[in-house]
C-alpha positions, 0 to 999 in steps of 0.5 A, a space after each residue: 509465529 509460522 506463516 504460509 505463502 504462495 502466489 495466486 491468480 486474481 481474476 481481472 475481466 477476461 484475464 488474470 494477474 498474480 499476487 503474493 498471498 501470505 496467511 497467518 498461523 491461524 490460517 484466517 483473519 481480516 485482510 490487507 492488500 499491500 500495494 507495491 512501490 515502482 519496484 514490483 512485488 520484490 523481496 522487500 514487499 514480500 517481507 512486508 506482507 509476511 510481517 503483517 501475516 505474522 501480525 495475524 492478517 491475511 495479506 495479498 500483494 498484487 502485481 500492479 505492473 502485470 500489463 507491462 511486465 509480469 512479476 517484475 522485481 527490482 532493486 532501488 538504485 541504478 538501472 533498476 530504478 530507471 526501469 521502475 520509473 519507466 514502468 510507472 510511466 506506462 501504467 494506466 492509473 485507472 486500471 491499476 486502481 481497478 486491480 486493487 478492486 479485483 484484489 479486494 474481490 478476490 480476498 472477499 471470496 476467500 474463506 480465509 478472510 473473516 473480516 474487513 479489508 484494508 490496503 497499505 500502499 507505499 509511494 505509488 502504492 500509497 496513491 493507489 490506496 488513496 484512490 481505491 479508498 475514494 472508489 469505496 473498494 476498501 474498508 480503510 486505507 494507509 498511505 506511506 509517503 504517497 506520491 502524486 496524491 496532491 494531483 488528485 485532491 478532488 478525490 479526497 471528498 469521496 473517501 468515507 472510510 478511515 485513512 492513515 497517512 505517514 509522511 517523511 519530513 525531508 521527502 525530496 518528492 513530497 514537500 511539506 507544503 504538499 502534505 499540508 494541502 492533503 491534510 487540509 482536504 481532510 480537516 475536521 474529519 475524525 477518520 483521517 490521521 496524519 503523522 510526520 516523521 522528523 528527520 526522515 526521507 522518502 522510503 524510510 520504511 524500506 530496509 533495502 533503501 539507504 533512506 531506511 530509518 529504523 525508529 520511524 519504521 517501527 513507530 509507523 508500523 506500531 501506529 498502523 497496527 493500532 489503526 488496523 486493530 481498532 477498525 478491522 
């Protein structure tokens, strides 16, 4: 399936930031916001956006770190990893969530978007997807190993849209007790879905990481597509 992609400007008050836009072969469809990890809209995040565009969605991956450094693109080890952590520490989470809202508004203004808008976030992006859902910026949200959600659990009660959570069994930064805390806040709510991937580590979806797990990545992608397909 042929897709097209380009960088676009996203209005943000008196300023603007960029996002990587990938369009499906049909040129239109429901929309997905892909929310980066701490490594920027790098080649992996762009590949994820392309993958969902090939699945028939209009996909936008916004540059979340633009206030500190525009178009940062990092690898997952060494000094790049340390730089990503530094950028995260400089990031105002409230402003980053507002950028998700701005991305959703940009998508809603596009003639190519014909349906609802979802967000899929990874690690830090998973937390932003959770927080953006609480702010009612999205029609549904997916969080892959969202780091720090346990520190914002009061936001869970505000989430009225369907939400899907993917967690790794052996995540060094998200222990199973934390997963349990998040799951407990959604108990009895049919719209929330949780999956734990046995034997996996943080970042299992990323082909560029040593922790990549093909089986879990494929299974999570299939579950995400089912979740989106039933609700978008």
